[in-house]
N, C-alpha and C positions, 0 to 999 in steps of 0.2 A: 415479229414478233407480238403478239395480244399483250395490251396492256392491259396489266392485273386490276380490277375492279378496286377504287377506292375504299378503304375502311371508315365504315360509320363511327365518328366518337362515340364512347357510350357519356348519357346524360344521365348523371342520378337522379331520382325522383323521390319526392317525401311527402307525406301528408300534414295537411296544416290541423293541427287537434283543434281549431276552434270551426273552422269549417270543413273538415275532411275530403277537400278537394285534393289531388295527387298536383305539383308542380314541379319543376324544375328545382332542385335543392339553392341553388344561386337565387330566385327569387322569395324566397320565404326566408325570416328571421331564428335563427335557433336561438333556444335557451338552452343552458346547460343547469345540469343539479350538481353540485361538487359538494363535499362537506362542509363549507363556508356557506353555503345557502344555493341560492337559486340566480343564476345571471345572464345576459345578454351577452351571447356568443359573437363579437361581428366575423371575428376569424372565420368562424367554423369549426376549429382546430382543438378548442379547447379540452381538456380528459374529464369524463363524466359521464351520467346517461342527457339524451339528448330531445327534444323538442320540437318542432317548430310553427309557427304561428306566419301567414300574411300580414303584410305592414296595414293592414284595415284595422281597425277601432272594432267592430262589430267581430271579427275573428279575436281578437284580444279582451273582451269584455266574457264571450263566453268561454274561452280560455283560463281566466280570471275567478269563475263562478263552479270549475272543479275538472273543465279538461287536459289544462296542464298538470295537476297535482296530478291525477289518475296516469298519465304518460310518465312523467317523471317518478312516480310508484314514490309518493312521497308526500307530507303536509305540509303545504306554503306556510311561512310563519309571518307575521307582522311585515315583519325589516322586509321579506320577500313580495308581498304584497303590493306593501308602497314603493318599493323599486321597480318594479314592473308596472304598476298605474301611472309610473314618472314617463316613465319611457313610451306606455303609451299614449300619454298625453302631447309626447313629444310630438308622436307621429302624425295625430288629426293637425297639428302648424302646420306643419309639413305639408299637410296633403292641403288644407286652407291658402296655400302660402304661392301653389303652383297654380 
């Protein structure tokens, strides 16, 4: 009997809202909008509208200028901006440590 061809596993693709590059979902950071505001979603499974960004500071800067708000169809509050800026600063520390 002939072997059945192996099924290729589907890898979900997402677009970074900062640089517009398409990559696998696992390589990007998910942001989620819920009634309490905009949060980082480390599991990728939180309920709410999501948007994705690379873990690069350039993408986060572009995102904070308006791309995140547009993708999540909302306005960023000062709390949201502060929370996301704090997370962005931890990214640059991780990169410089490597």
